[in-house]
C-alpha positions as CSV (number, residue, x, y, z in Angstrom):
1,M,0.0,0.0,0.0
2,V,1.4,3.4,-1.0
3,S,1.6,5.9,1.8
4,T,0.0,9.3,1.6
5,T,3.5,10.9,2.0
6,A,4.9,8.8,-0.9
7,I,2.1,10.1,-3.2
8,H,2.8,13.6,-2.0
9,F,6.5,13.2,-2.6
10,E,6.0,12.1,-6.2
11,E,3.7,15.0,-6.8
12,V,6.0,17.6,-5.2
13,A,9.1,16.2,-6.9
14,H,7.4,16.6,-10.3
15,R,6.0,20.0,-9.5
16,L,9.4,21.2,-8.3
17,G,11.0,20.1,-11.6
18,V,8.4,22.2,-13.5
19,L,8.9,25.1,-11.2
20,R,12.7,25.0,-11.7
21,E,12.2,25.0,-15.4
22,R,10.0,28.1,-15.1
23,L,12.7,29.8,-13.0
24,F,15.5,28.8,-15.4
25,A,13.5,30.2,-18.4
26,A,13.0,33.5,-16.5
27,G,16.7,33.7,-15.7
28,G,16.4,32.7,-12.1
29,D,18.2,29.4,-11.9
30,R,19.9,30.5,-8.7
31,V,16.7,31.9,-7.1
32,K,15.9,30.2,-3.7
33,V,12.5,28.5,-3.5
34,V,10.6,28.9,-0.2
35,A,7.8,26.3,-0.1
36,V,4.8,27.8,1.6
37,T,2.8,25.0,3.3
38,K,0.0,27.0,4.7
39,G,-3.2,24.9,4.9
40,F,-1.4,21.6,4.5
41,G,-0.4,19.0,7.1
42,S,3.1,18.2,8.3
43,E,3.3,15.3,5.8
44,I,3.6,17.8,3.0
45,V,6.6,19.3,4.7
46,T,8.1,15.9,4.8
47,A,7.4,15.5,1.1
48,A,9.0,18.8,0.4
49,L,12.1,17.9,2.4
50,T,12.4,14.6,0.6
51,A,12.1,16.4,-2.7
52,G,15.1,18.5,-1.7
53,I,13.4,21.7,-0.5
54,V,14.7,22.8,2.9
55,D,13.3,26.3,3.1
56,I,9.7,26.0,4.4
57,G,7.4,29.0,4.8
58,E,4.6,29.3,7.3
59,N,1.9,32.0,7.6
60,F,0.5,31.2,11.0
61,A,2.3,30.6,14.3
62,Q,0.1,27.8,15.4
63,E,0.6,25.9,12.2
64,L,4.3,26.2,12.4
65,L,4.3,25.0,16.0
66,A,2.1,22.0,15.2
67,K,4.2,21.0,12.2
68,A,7.5,21.4,14.1
69,E,6.1,19.2,16.9
70,D,5.0,16.5,14.4
71,L,8.3,16.4,12.7
72,K,10.2,15.9,15.9
73,I,9.6,12.2,15.5
74,G,11.6,12.2,12.3
75,D,11.5,9.9,9.3
76,P,14.7,8.0,8.2
77,S,13.7,8.5,4.5
78,V,13.7,12.3,4.9
79,V,16.8,14.2,3.9
80,G,17.6,17.4,5.7
81,K,15.7,19.5,8.3
82,P,13.4,22.4,7.6
83,R,14.6,26.0,7.7
84,W,11.4,27.7,8.8
85,H,10.6,31.1,7.2
86,F,7.8,33.1,8.8
87,V,6.0,34.8,5.9
88,G,2.7,35.9,7.3
89,Q,1.5,38.9,9.3
90,L,2.5,38.2,12.9
91,Q,1.1,39.4,16.2
92,R,3.6,40.4,18.8
93,N,2.3,37.9,21.4
94,K,3.1,35.0,19.1
95,V,6.8,35.8,18.7
96,R,8.0,34.2,21.9
97,K,6.3,30.9,21.0
98,I,8.1,30.5,17.7
99,A,11.3,32.4,18.3
100,G,13.4,29.2,18.7
101,L,12.2,27.8,15.4
102,V,12.3,30.6,12.8
103,H,15.3,30.7,10.5
104,L,14.2,33.9,8.7
105,W,11.5,36.4,9.7
106,Q,10.2,37.6,6.4
107,S,7.3,39.9,7.4
108,V,8.8,42.5,9.8
109,D,6.6,45.5,9.0
110,R,6.6,47.6,12.1
111,P,9.0,48.7,14.9
112,E,7.1,47.0,17.7
113,L,7.3,43.6,16.0
114,A,11.0,44.1,15.3
115,S,11.7,44.9,19.0
116,E,9.7,41.9,20.1
117,I,11.7,39.6,17.8
118,A,15.0,41.1,19.0
119,R,13.9,40.5,22.6
120,H,13.2,36.8,22.1
121,A,15.6,36.0,19.2
122,P,18.6,38.3,19.5
123,A,20.6,38.8,16.3
124,A,17.9,37.1,14.2
125,K,17.9,37.4,10.5
126,V,14.9,39.4,9.1
127,L,13.4,40.8,6.0
128,V,11.6,44.1,6.2
129,Q,8.2,43.7,4.5
130,V,7.2,46.7,2.3
131,D,3.8,47.5,1.0
132,I,4.5,47.7,-2.7
133,V,0.9,47.9,-3.7
134,G,0.2,51.2,-2.1
135,V,-3.6,51.0,-2.6
136,P,-5.8,50.9,0.5
137,G,-7.5,47.5,0.9
138,K,-5.4,45.7,-1.8
139,G,-2.1,45.3,0.1
140,R,-1.2,42.3,2.3
141,G,0.9,43.9,4.9
142,G,4.1,45.8,4.9
143,C,5.4,49.2,5.9
144,H,4.9,52.2,3.8
145,L,7.6,52.5,1.2
146,P,8.9,55.9,2.4
147,D,9.3,54.4,5.9
148,T,11.4,51.5,4.9
149,A,14.8,53.0,5.5
150,W,13.8,54.1,9.0
151,L,12.4,50.6,9.8
152,V,15.6,49.0,8.5
153,E,17.6,51.3,10.8
154,H,15.3,50.5,13.8
155,C,15.8,46.7,13.2
156,T,19.6,47.2,13.0
157,E,19.7,49.3,16.2
158,A,17.6,46.6,17.9
159,G,20.3,44.1,17.1
160,L,18.6,42.3,14.2
161,E,20.4,41.4,11.0
162,V,18.4,42.8,8.1
163,V,19.3,40.7,5.1
164,G,16.8,42.0,2.6
165,L,13.3,43.1,1.8
166,M,10.0,41.3,1.1
167,G,7.0,42.3,-0.9
168,V,3.7,40.9,-2.1
169,G,2.6,41.8,-5.6
170,V,-0.6,43.5,-6.5
171,P,-3.5,41.0,-7.2
172,G,-4.3,40.6,-10.8
173,S,-2.3,39.7,-13.8
174,P,1.4,39.0,-13.3
175,E,2.3,42.2,-15.3
176,D,0.3,44.2,-12.8
177,A,2.8,43.3,-10.2
178,R,5.9,44.5,-12.2
179,L,6.0,48.1,-11.0
180,G,5.8,47.1,-7.4
181,F,8.6,44.6,-7.8
182,R,10.7,47.1,-9.6
183,K,10.3,49.6,-6.8
184,L,11.3,47.0,-4.2
185,A,14.4,46.1,-6.2
186,S,15.4,49.7,-6.5
187,L,14.9,50.2,-2.8
188,G,17.0,47.2,-2.1
189,V,19.9,48.6,-4.1
190,E,19.5,52.0,-2.3
191,L,19.6,50.3,1.1
192,G,22.4,47.9,0.2
193,V,20.6,44.7,1.1
194,L,21.1,41.5,-0.8
195,E,17.9,39.4,-0.5
196,L,14.7,40.3,-2.4
197,S,11.8,38.0,-1.5
198,M,9.1,38.7,-4.1
199,G,7.1,36.6,-6.4
200,M,4.7,33.7,-5.8
201,S,3.2,30.9,-8.0
202,G,1.4,33.2,-10.4
203,D,3.8,36.1,-10.9
204,L,7.3,34.6,-10.2
205,E,8.6,35.1,-13.8
206,V,7.9,38.9,-13.5
207,A,9.5,38.9,-10.0
208,V,12.6,37.1,-11.2
209,S,13.0,39.5,-14.2
210,E,12.9,42.4,-11.7
211,G,15.6,40.9,-9.5
212,A,14.0,38.5,-7.0
213,T,16.5,36.3,-5.2
214,M,13.8,34.3,-3.4
215,V,10.3,33.3,-4.3
216,R,7.5,32.0,-2.0
217,V,5.6,29.2,-3.7
218,G,2.6,27.2,-2.5
219,T,0.1,26.3,-5.2
220,A,2.7,25.6,-7.9
221,L,4.3,23.0,-5.6
222,F,1.3,21.5,-3.7
223,G,-1.8,22.4,-5.8
224,P,-4.9,24.0,-4.2
225,R,-4.7,24.3,-0.5
226,R,-6.5,21.7,1.6
227,V,-6.2,20.6,5.2
228,L,-4.7,17.2,5.3
């Protein structure tokens, strides 16, 4: 009898191959893939690890905690351990619970959150999330673009290591997201940071063409979200 995880591994391995072909065609063969497992069970994380993806993105603190706990048991067929990326909007009171797990905090969008992370995870690596949509009601978190330099400075003074910026493209066609990605890339150059986390399943080609070093991918790897 074939296990659920084995089926998932075959699906994920195939989808990862297709994804890497898309990235290569867009000129992003060195772009890091962060597999976003929101809405899936811990077995999909195991499948991703087995397929060779070690950077795992989570949007919710409780999901991250639950999956990390499940994966403590381990599976001898799994290669590597997850590097957890927190990519969702985060409440300050959740920071302490996940501080020991997160490899990269991708959604630091306000000084209060930065200070809380610094308190529980000194010297942590972070990305400052920037609102590159700039239209009320259409953005998905992020500081105002003109405030980015100030927030980066605050993070640094708090003892955090700001390694880059993160942004979510405007909803719509992939081309609709281009201007926002371009603004984020320009800001990254201005601030002298190396990582640009931008682009998801639907708009990653545009993001890569504008300088993305990291893409956050869920649907293209795992299909429509479902609770397993």
